[in-house]
N, C-alpha and C positions, 0 to 999 in steps of 0.2 A: 613272101615278103610284103606283098600290097595287103595282104588281109590282116597282118598285124598291125600294121600303119592304121587302117580304119578302125580297127578294135577299139582305142582309146578314144577315137572322135565319137564313136557311138555311144560308148559309156558316159562323154563329159555330156552328150545332148540328151540323155536320157529323160524321159518326161518329169518336169518339177512337179506333178500331181501326185508321184508315189512317195514323196516326203510328208512326213507326218508334221503338222504345227502343234505347237505347244505350248501353253501360256503358262505362267507359274501364278499360283494364288497370290494374294497378298496375305504376306505373313506379318502377326501383330506382335509387339512386344508385350512384355508385361505389364498390365495395368491401361493398356490402350484401350479406347472406348470406341475406334472407328472415327470420331469427329477429326474434321481438318485442323490440323494446330495454327495457332495464333502467333502472329509475330509480335515482337517486341516483350511489353512488359507482361510478365508471368507466361514466358512462350511453352515451359514445360508441362503446364495444366493446361487440358481442357475446360469449359463450362462446365459439364456435368462433374468434374472434378473438385472443381473450385465450390459448386454448390455443396457436396457432400462433405468437403472438408468444412465449409460453414455451420451445415446442421451438427456435424460429429462436434464441433465446438459449442456450440449452444446447450448441446445436450450435455456435455461435460460440466459448462457452467452452472447448467439447473442441478444435476446429480450433487457438485460441491456446496450448491447455496441450499439445498435440502439438507446437505451433511452439517453445514455450520447450524442450520436451525435448530437440529436435533442437539449439538452440542451446547446450545447456549440455553438450550430449555435445562439441560441436565445442570449446568453450570447453576441457574436460576435455584433449581430444587436443592444442590448442594450448599447453596447460601443461604437458605432459608432452614436447611438441618443443621448449620452450623451456627446460625442465630439463635435457634432453639434451643443448642447444646450450650452455647454461652448463658443465656436466661435459666437453665437450670443450673448451671454451675453457679451464677451469682446466687440463686435462691439456697443453695446448699451451704454455698459460704455464710449466709447472713441466719441461716437456720443454726448454724455450729458457732456463731457469737462471735464471728470474725470482724465484721465490718458492721459495727453497731451504730445505724446513723437515727 
């Protein structure tokens, strides 16, 4: 009977060195860059993300500006073409004797 009582005591005093120590790696969420999170204004974005968003915004504005320039150029060409057609129409009407001035 005495051996049954001493057995749990021996198990409880087992050396701690036999236990394995484990650490969990830092788990990052989607889009995390590893920089510490700021507090307060724009707390959800770090410096890299804000800089990247600003660069994307500038690139988009540049692309839109180039598209507008192309459209303005096309509009000028269309206006020039319409003016030429109006002139030809007036010349044709005058040659037919419609408006004799």
